[in-house]
LUMZANU-381406 format. One line per 3 residues: number of its first residue (from 0); for each residue z, y, x of C-alpha. Coordinates in steps of 0.1 Angstrom, whole numbers, plus 5000, padded with zeros to 4 digits. Example, Ala and Ser with C-alpha at 12.3 -4.5 7.8 and 13.67 -1.06 7.14 Angstrom:
LUMZANU-381406
0> 5078,4955,5123; 5071,4989,5137
END
This chain:
LUMZANU-381406
0> 9055,2973,5338; 9048,2989,5372; 9018,3009,5358
3> 9039,3022,5329; 9067,3032,5353; 9041,3050,5374
6> 9027,3070,5344; 9062,3079,5333; 9072,3091,5368
9> 9040,3111,5371; 9046,3127,5337; 9082,3137,5348
12> 9068,3151,5381; 9043,3173,5362; 9071,3185,5339
15> 9092,3194,5369; 9063,3211,5387; 9056,3231,5355
18> 9092,3241,5352; 9093,3252,5388; 9061,3273,5383
21> 9077,3289,5352; 9108,3297,5372; 9088,3313,5400
24> 9068,3336,5376; 9074,3372,5385; 9062,3403,5367
27> 9037,3424,5386; 9051,3459,5394; 9037,3481,5367
30> 9038,3513,5388; 9014,3500,5415; 8977,3511,5415
33> 8956,3479,5413; 8924,3476,5435; 8895,3452,5431
36> 8890,3436,5465; 8867,3410,5481; 8873,3392,5513
39> 8886,3359,5528; 8918,3340,5524; 8932,3317,5551
42> 8964,3297,5556; 8982,3307,5588; 9018,3310,5600
45> 9032,3293,5569; 9015,3316,5544; 8982,3327,5528
48> 8966,3358,5543; 8938,3380,5531; 8912,3400,5551
51> 8889,3424,5532; 8852,3420,5539; 8840,3436,5572
54> 8875,3446,5583; 8898,3432,5610; 8934,3434,5596
57> 8951,3409,5574; 8977,3411,5546; 9001,3384,5536
60> 8995,3373,5500; 9022,3373,5474; 9012,3353,5443
63> 9017,3371,5410; 8989,3354,5392; 8997,3339,5358
66> 8995,3303,5369; 9006,3307,5405; 8972,3295,5416
69> 8965,3309,5451; 8977,3279,5471; 8962,3253,5447
72> 8927,3269,5449; 8929,3273,5486; 8937,3236,5492
75> 8911,3225,5466; 8883,3243,5483; 8892,3238,5520
78> 8907,3203,5517; 8934,3214,5542; 8908,3223,5568
81> 8925,3257,5573; 8892,3275,5570; 8884,3309,5555
84> 8877,3309,5518; 8859,3338,5500; 8878,3353,5471
87> 8876,3384,5448; 8910,3395,5435; 8929,3423,5418
90> 8960,3434,5436; 8980,3461,5454; 8999,3466,5487
93> 9036,3463,5484; 9049,3498,5491; 9081,3484,5507
96> 9063,3459,5529; 9028,3471,5537; 9018,3439,5554
99> 9021,3422,5519; 8994,3422,5493; 9005,3414,5457
102> 8979,3395,5438; 8978,3400,5401; 8945,3382,5393
105> 8919,3360,5409; 8883,3367,5397; 8861,3347,5421
108> 8868,3317,5443; 8843,3299,5465; 8823,3305,5496
111> 8829,3315,5532; 8831,3348,5552; 8793,3350,5550
114> 8796,3354,5512; 8808,3389,5519; 8771,3397,5527
117> 8759,3383,5494; 8745,3410,5471; 8730,3409,5436
120> 8708,3440,5439; 8696,3461,5409; 8708,3438,5381
123> 8737,3440,5357; 8746,3403,5357; 8735,3370,5371
126> 8742,3340,5349; 8735,3305,5359; 8742,3268,5355
129> 8736,3237,5376; 8733,3212,5348; 8707,3218,5335
132> 8695,3242,5362; 8688,3277,5351; 8694,3312,5364
135> 8690,3346,5347; 8690,3380,5364; 8699,3403,5336
138> 8692,3440,5332; 8693,3464,5303; 8655,3468,5305
141> 8642,3436,5321; 8656,3401,5324; 8641,3372,5345
144> 8649,3336,5339; 8641,3306,5361; 8645,3273,5344
147> 8640,3236,5351; 8635,3227,5314; 8613,3243,5304
150> 8601,3246,5340; 8590,3280,5351; 8598,3316,5358
153> 8599,3340,5328; 8603,3377,5324; 8615,3395,5292
156> 8619,3431,5282; 8655,3433,5271; 8680,3458,5256
159> 8717,3458,5255; 8733,3454,5221; 8767,3467,5209
162> 8795,3444,5198; 8829,3447,5183; 8841,3413,5197
165> 8867,3421,5224; 8859,3387,5241; 8822,3397,5246
168> 8815,3420,5276; 8778,3424,5269; 8749,3412,5248
171> 8713,3414,5259; 8684,3406,5236; 8646,3405,5240
174> 8630,3436,5226; 8597,3419,5217; 8597,3407,5181
177> 8592,3369,5183; 8605,3340,5163; 8629,3328,5190
180> 8640,3358,5210; 8659,3355,5243; 8696,3364,5239
183> 8723,3363,5265; 8760,3368,5258; 8785,3376,5286
186> 8821,3366,5278; 8851,3382,5295; 8866,3348,5303
189> 8870,3329,5336; 8843,3302,5342; 8844,3272,5365
192> 8811,3257,5377; 8813,3220,5369; 8791,3210,5399
195> 8809,3228,5427; 8841,3241,5412; 8833,3278,5420
198> 8854,3302,5400; 8836,3332,5384; 8849,3359,5362
201> 8825,3355,5332; 8811,3329,5309; 8775,3331,5297
204> 8756,3317,5267; 8718,3320,5267; 8695,3313,5237
207> 8662,3304,5254; 8632,3292,5234; 8655,3282,5206
210> 8679,3262,5228; 8715,3271,5237; 8724,3270,5274
213> 8759,3276,5288; 8769,3288,5323; 8789,3312,5344
216> 8781,3347,5354; 8791,3375,5378; 8783,3412,5379
219> 8754,3427,5398; 8751,3460,5416; 8729,3490,5409
222> 8711,3505,5439; 8736,3534,5442; 8765,3510,5443
225> 8752,3482,5467; 8738,3508,5492; 8767,3532,5493
228> 8790,3530,5523; 8792,3538,5560; 8766,3525,5584
231> 8768,3525,5622; 8746,3516,5651; 8754,3514,5688
234> 8723,3519,5710; 8727,3504,5745; 8737,3531,5769
237> 8738,3558,5743; 8762,3573,5718; 8769,3556,5685
240> 8751,3568,5654; 8767,3568,5620; 8758,3578,5585
243> 8773,3577,5551; 8754,3570,5519; 8772,3584,5488
246> 8766,3571,5453; 8753,3605,5443; 8723,3600,5467
249> 8737,3622,5495; 8733,3613,5532; 8756,3625,5560
252> 8743,3616,5595; 8766,3621,5625; 8756,3618,5662
255> 8766,3635,5695; 8749,3662,5714; 8744,3663,5752
258> 8780,3675,5757; 8795,3647,5736; 8803,3668,5706
261> 8798,3655,5671; 8768,3669,5652; 8764,3665,5614
264> 8731,3666,5595; 8727,3662,5558; 8701,3650,5534
267> 8693,3628,5504; 8684,3592,5500; 8661,3574,5476
270> 8657,3536,5469; 8620,3528,5465; 8606,3501,5442
273> 8592,3484,5474; 8628,3477,5484; 8628,3503,5511
276> 8651,3533,5516; 8639,3568,5525; 8661,3596,5539
279> 8649,3633,5535; 8669,3651,5561; 8676,3686,5575
282> 8685,3688,5612; 8709,3713,5627; 8680,3739,5629
285> 8671,3733,5592; 8639,3714,5601; 8629,3687,5577
288> 8623,3651,5588; 8622,3616,5572; 8637,3583,5581
291> 8625,3550,5565; 8646,3518,5564; 8641,3483,5550
294> 8670,3462,5538; 8681,3435,5563; 8705,3406,5561
297> 8741,3412,5554; 8736,3446,5539; 8722,3460,5571
300> 8696,3488,5571; 8668,3484,5597; 8651,3515,5608
303> 8613,3515,5605; 8603,3551,5612; 8624,3580,5623
306> 8634,3603,5651; 8637,3586,5685; 8665,3611,5691
309> 8688,3588,5672; 8675,3552,5674; 8642,3533,5680
312> 8624,3515,5653; 8640,3481,5647; 8676,3495,5651
315> 8699,3477,5627; 8727,3497,5611; 8757,3477,5601
318> 8774,3483,5567; 8811,3490,5564; 8829,3497,5531
321> 8866,3505,5537; 8890,3488,5513; 8914,3517,5513
324> 8944,3494,5519; 8974,3507,5538; 8993,3486,5563
327> 8980,3452,5574; 8982,3435,5608; 8963,3415,5633
330> 8966,3378,5624; 8978,3360,5655; 8998,3388,5670
333> 9035,3387,5661; 9045,3409,5632; 9068,3437,5641
336> 9087,3464,5622; 9071,3498,5622; 9074,3513,5657
339> 9090,3480,5668; 9101,3478,5704; 9080,3456,5727
342> 9047,3463,5710; 9018,3474,5732; 8999,3506,5723
345> 8970,3484,5710; 8993,3464,5688; 9010,3495,5675
348> 8977,3511,5666; 8965,3479,5649; 8997,3473,5630
351> 9005,3508,5620; 8971,3525,5616; 8964,3536,5580
354> 8926,3535,5586; 8913,3499,5588; 8882,3499,5608
357> 8857,3472,5619; 8860,3464,5656; 8834,3487,5672
360> 8833,3518,5649; 8835,3553,5665; 8865,3567,5646
363> 8858,3602,5659; 8824,3602,5642; 8840,3587,5611
366> 8866,3615,5610; 8838,3640,5612; 8821,3626,5581
369> 8854,3625,5562; 8864,3660,5572; 8831,3677,5562
372> 8829,3661,5528
END
């Protein structure tokens, strides 16, 4: 009798919780421009906060997801440890309260702040499963598959096929005519990894040597996409060096002269098959020179050869991609209205600045890059 009472009570609680969730459902403001953002979520000051990757300001999250799922996912992954949780979301800043970020959809959940540095370079998708283990790095021309059964690493010439099915994002098929060709379908549906609970935005089905494998998938990044952004380096005892790589393969390099004035040089960048990056530059006197970089950890570019005028070989340039969000605040400092009395100059600049910068960036050099574009 006790067990029956427990089940009935639990069922009633679930109904009540479902009813509360339904009552709390709100419509996402249609007029807002939605951004795709990646960063970390943390529970502080009685709410959930979001910080975009490589930035220092935070936004208070307002849950407009269909199932009101932000708090549930946070507790599921952190086990109430109050740690940072990596997420990818779609949302927009509230125009009336710019410290608030309205979340329309969660795409990816799982990981830590270091996941911000994770990159899937030069592939269109990565699909994988833990049971049985397999991972496929998918491209429109070449796809590689690592598998436990059959064990090994395999490479296939592939091509993308068209589809009229609205639920299928992409189909890739082996170009070589064989009896059992490789085929991978990417579905536009959320996927949860059964081993670790990680939430990913796509489901995948792979036909591999005649067998069907199911898993989850996420998008990769072409070279122009994963390399574009701002990079900066602070040599000890010298001025900061900054450059911007544009997706159209342009480079803008900004340094300072002996008088402390910003100097801009331009050029083009190329990603080599060896995994290195080469800049073809023109200095202020129209003299040509080259800079060669290798890819380092966390999206950094490590200088291998170049002018000692800027930095020595081995200098590591940090990547920064601005989110473009307005508002935000330092988490831990008390929130204040705009121009609020009692705020220090530092607090005002942090709370009210429209440009969200990483901690040590030279905003004068950054402004020079933006102005001359």
